[in-house]
Phi, psi and omega in degrees: 000317180294319179298318180296318178299319179297319179296318179297317180295322179295316178297322180295318179296319178297319180296315179297321179298317179295320179295320179295318178297317179296320180297316179296321179297315179295320180297320179295319179296319179295319178300318180295317179296319179295318179295319178297319180295317180296318179297316179297322179294317178297317179297319179297317180296320178298314180296320179295319178297319179295317179295318180297315179299315180298317180297315179295322180297308183295323178298324184286333183258000179301131177086355179281122183243354181257127189301313181300317179295322179297312183292322178295319177296320180297318180297316180297318181291321178294316179293331175294333180276319188252354180089201185296117178193154171278131178232116186229136179261131172249109182247139179292137173229087186068238179270359183247182177233144175245125179270134178246105182237129178247103187303325180293345181263001180282143171290156182277163172079021178262160181294151179296323179278099185275155184301321183299338179290346179272355187278119176269167178299322180295317180297316180298319177297316180298320179296316179295317182293334179291330179051043178208168176291131182242131176274174177300322178297320176299316181296321177298321178290339180267000176119004178295129178235138180186180179293115182304321181296319180291318181294329180292343180264010186239138168253118188221153177204150171246142180239125186290149173239129180180168180222130176047051175081351180265122182278130173265347184137213180198165175254131173258126179233129177206155176201185183299141178293344176291340178234067188301139175299135185262160179298323180294318179299314182291326178295318179297319180292319179300331182293341183256356188291331179295308179295322178295320178298319178297318180294319179297314180298319179297317178295320179296320179294320177296320179295318179293321180294327181291335179265000000 
């Protein structure tokens, strides 16, 4: 009788052990599924936010035929998406570049010596020829020179503008490194550059035709 009780208890312990292992396995599978679902949901929300921003952006610039008005509207919309930041357009004008800066659109409290003042013709050409998003580190490698202490306090990126391999210029965006530009913010802005480039080119052609 005692031997039988011991056997029963041993079988019961083995059964409980198997059940605990199975429970842990199921719990791990459920955690993985939940994590996958949360990640997919976050990705969906990011894509939805990007689509919403792009739709609002294009709706806001529809019918705009004057280049200055188009760029000013673009700056306001971009800053509305990413918050306080300098947004400056560098557009090609033949062999040169024309900077489009709207002082009323600048955030307050920035240094008098602005980052765009460090941009040489060679640097601007290098940025355009790269035809990609460039970080501050990339720009330094392309010839950007400036006060190291001042540059260390800046988070900056350039986003290309162009159509079918032809560069129209780029957008320079920068703000304090304490509020670093995020990958999601830059991804949303990159999503509108194709349509924005088309609008810029159309405005430029209208301006040339008027002259």
